C-alpha positions in Angstrom: 19.2 -5.2 -36.5 15.9 -4.5 -34.9 14.6 -6.9 -32.3 11.1 -8.5 -32.3 8.8 -7.5 -29.4 5.6 -9.3 -28.6 2.9 -7.4 -26.7 0.3 -9.3 -24.8 -2.9 -7.5 -23.6 -4.8 -8.6 -20.5 -7.9 -7.2 -19.0 -7.4 -8.6 -15.4 -4.6 -8.0 -13.0 -4.7 -11.4 -11.5 -4.5 -13.1 -14.9 -1.6 -10.8 -15.7 0.3 -11.7 -12.6 -0.1 -15.4 -13.4 1.0 -14.8 -17.0 4.1 -13.0 -15.8 5.0 -15.9 -13.6 4.5 -18.4 -16.5 6.5 -16.3 -18.9 9.4 -16.0 -16.4 9.3 -19.8 -15.8 9.6 -20.3 -19.6 12.8 -18.2 -19.5 11.6 -15.3 -21.6 12.8 -11.8 -20.9 10.0 -9.4 -20.1 11.0 -5.9 -21.2 8.2 -4.0 -19.5 4.7 -4.3 -18.1 2.3 -1.4 -18.4 -0.6 -1.2 -16.0 -3.3 1.4 -15.3 -2.8 1.1 -11.6 -0.1 -0.5 -9.3 -0.3 -4.3 -9.2 0.8 -5.8 -5.9 3.5 -8.4 -6.3 4.2 -7.6 -9.9 7.8 -6.4 -9.2 8.6 -9.6 -7.4 7.1 -11.8 -10.1 9.1 -9.9 -12.7 12.3 -10.4 -10.7 13.0 -6.7 -10.3 15.6 -5.6 -7.7 14.2 -4.0 -4.5 14.1 -0.2 -4.5 16.3 1.9 -2.4 13.8 4.8 -2.2 13.2 4.2 1.6 16.9 4.9 2.3 16.6 8.1 0.3 13.5 9.1 2.2 15.3 8.6 5.5 18.3 10.7 4.4 16.0 13.4 3.1 14.2 13.4 6.4 17.5 13.8 8.3 18.4 16.7 6.0 15.0 18.3 6.9 15.5 17.8 10.6 19.0 19.2 10.4 17.8 22.3 8.5 15.0 22.8 11.1 17.4 22.6 14.1 20.0 24.9 12.5 17.3 27.4 11.4 15.5 27.5 14.8 18.7 27.8 16.7 19.9 30.7 14.6 16.5 32.5 14.4 15.2 32.0 17.9 18.3 31.8 20.0 21.2 33.6 18.4 19.9 36.2 15.9 16.7 37.5 17.5 16.0 36.0 21.0 12.6 36.9 22.4 10.8 36.2 25.7 7.7 34.5 24.5 5.4 33.3 27.2 8.1 33.6 29.9 10.2 31.0 28.2 14.0 31.7 28.5 15.8 32.0 25.2 19.3 31.3 26.5 19.8 27.9 24.9 18.3 25.7 22.2 17.9 22.7 24.5 15.7 24.6 27.0 13.3 25.6 24.1 13.4 22.3 22.2 9.9 21.0 23.3 8.4 24.1 21.7 10.3 23.5 18.5 9.2 19.8 18.0 6.3 20.6 15.7 8.6 22.7 13.5 11.1 19.9 13.4 8.5 17.4 12.5 7.0 19.5 9.8 10.3 20.3 8.1 11.3 16.7 8.3 8.2 15.6 6.4 8.4 18.6 4.0 12.0 17.8 3.0 11.4 14.1 2.7 8.2 14.4 0.6 9.5 17.1 -1.8 12.9 15.6 -2.3 11.3 12.2 -2.8 9.1 13.5 -5.6 12.1 15.2 -7.2 14.2 12.0 -6.9 11.3 9.9 -8.4 10.9 12.2 -11.4 14.7 12.3 -12.0 15.1 8.5 -11.6 12.1 7.8 -13.8 13.2 10.4 -16.4 9.8 12.1 -16.2 10.7 15.6 -17.4 8.1 18.2 -18.2 6.6 17.8 -21.7 8.0 14.3 -22.1 6.2 12.2 -24.6 4.4 9.1 -23.1 6.2 5.8 -23.7 3.3 3.4 -23.2 2.8 1.3 -26.3 -1.0 1.5 -26.3 -3.4 4.1 -24.8 -5.6 1.3 -23.3 -2.8 0.6 -20.8 -3.7 3.9 -19.0 -7.4 2.9 -18.9 -8.4 -0.7 -18.5 -5.8 -3.0 -20.1 -2.5 -4.4 -19.0 0.3 -4.8 -21.5 3.3 -7.1 -21.2 6.2 -6.6 -23.7 8.5 -9.6 -24.2 11.6 -9.9 -26.4 10.7 -12.7 -28.8 14.1 -13.7 -30.1 14.0 -16.7 -32.4 11.1 -18.3 -30.6 8.2 -16.0 -31.6 5.7 -18.7 -32.4 6.3 -20.5 -29.2 6.0 -17.3 -27.2 2.7 -16.4 -28.9 1.3 -19.9 -28.1 2.4 -19.5 -24.5 0.8 -16.1 -24.2 -2.5 -17.3 -25.7 -2.5 -20.1 -23.1 -2.1 -17.5 -20.3 -5.3 -15.7 -21.1 -4.1 -12.8 -23.2 -7.1 -11.1 -24.9 -4.9 -9.7 -27.7 -1.3 -10.4 -28.9 0.7 -8.2 -31.2 4.1 -8.6 -32.7 6.3 -5.7 -33.9 9.8 -4.6 -34.6 11.5 -2.3 -32.2 
């Protein structure tokens, strides 16, 4: 059996944020909110769990730092030691101050690139994937809130019209 979904369209992010809070207070389940730009506080208002992406960024940075240290130690100390500017190439620790920019750059490089890959995989954004937004206006100037209606569709539509929705649509999903 298909479920009924009500879509409410808003043209202001502040009105949308207040509407999300009112809908959550009324104990309706918000499926998704589509916005043309990030809305600060929307995730908290929807009751979404905090993201663990910062932990992933830290781990990816550590991987980049480890790769940088192993790579520089092998290349500059073990495999092909060179006397550059009179600096001794006997140990990695003696040369570490000269390697700090490389360590920093590889840390940032690994963290940034692996974060993008993780984001795309986690969001299931594959190449040539068809857009999932319900209305093309949600990428331009409107905000769309999708709510599961259940048996109380008329009450939900009345609540949404009170919250300042500029348009309300109901459809089977």
